[in-house]
N, C-alpha and C positions, 0 to 999 in steps of 0.2 A: 427558469427558476420556479420551483413549486411553492405553494402557500406555506408549507411546513418549513421551507428554507427562508421565507420572508418573516417568519415568526420572531418574536423577541428572544426566543431560545430555539434557534434552528435545530431541526430534528428530522430523522427518518424513521418511520415505523417499519418493523419487520426487515431489518437490515440484512438478514440472512436470505430473504427471497426478493428484496427490492430490485426491480429490473428497469426502472426509468433511468438508465445510465447513458452518459455521453461517451462517444468513441474518443479515446485518448491516443489511439494510434498504436503502431508497432514499436516495440522496444528498439531504439535505434542502434544499440551496440550488442545485439544478440550474438552469442557464439553457438547457440543451438535454439531452434524454434521454427518459425518466428513466434515470438511471444507478443500477444496483443493485449493492450490495456483498455479498460473502460472504468467509469466511475461517476461519482456525483460529489461535487464540492458542496460542503455544508456551510462553511464560513471561511472567509479570508479577511484578516485585519489589515491595518495600514502597513505598507511595506511587506505585505504577505506574511505578517506575523501577528498572531498565530494563523495557521491554516489547518483545517480539519475536513475530513470527508470519508467517503467509501471508495475503495479501490479494488478492482477485480482484474486479475491477470492470468492469461492462459499459460500452459507449460512452455518452458524455454530456459535458457541460461544466459547470464550476462555479468560483466564486471560491475561492481557497485561501489560508489563513493558517496557517503551520506554528508551533504553540505551543512545541514542544521540538525539539532536534536530532533529525534523522531520517535514517537511512541506508536506501536502497532498492536492492535488486538485482532488476531487472526480468528475468523469465525467459520471458515470453510477452506478445504484444500490442504495441500501438503507441500512443503518446500524445505530446502537446506540452504542456510546461510553459512558460508565459510569465510572467516576473517583471514586476511593476508598472513597472520602469524600462525594459522592452522586451527584456531578455535572453531568448533562446529556448533551451530545452533539449528536444531531440527524444529520446525514449526508445524503445527496441526491445529485443528479447531480447539479454541480455548487457550491457546498460547498467547501471552503478552510479552512484548519485547520493547526495551528502550534502547535505541541506537544513539550513542553520543555523536555529536557533530565530528566529522573527520573519520568515522568508521569506514574501513575499506576492506573489500573482499569480493566474493562472488555470490550470486543468488541463482539457485537451480529450483525452478518450480516443477514439481512432479505431477501435481493435480491442481487444476484451476484454483487459485487463491482468492479469497474474499477477506478483506482487511479493513478495519476501521482505524484511521490514522490521525495523528496530530503532529504537526511540525511547528517548531518555534525557533 
């Protein structure tokens, strides 16, 4: 854990280029890839609520089921999220998305994604 994460207000400077990332492994249910994740946890509260951090993931595809409300601010890369009912959400740098708990579909990462997230 860095000093900025031990702060009274945990933070990361230069989230776009920050590279002190932990290896979070290969996406276990990839249908194309392999897609590999890394990131940095900023904060995790009691019972893991809320949780916030920086997530980086390489190209690949996998089914997605969002267990908790999740807000994402995509700061690099490109991906397509397709909900089971056919709704398509294209993400690129600057896109903000709120996924409601229970959202189901697929994620296809076309270019390595970098995303600041918050789960609750």
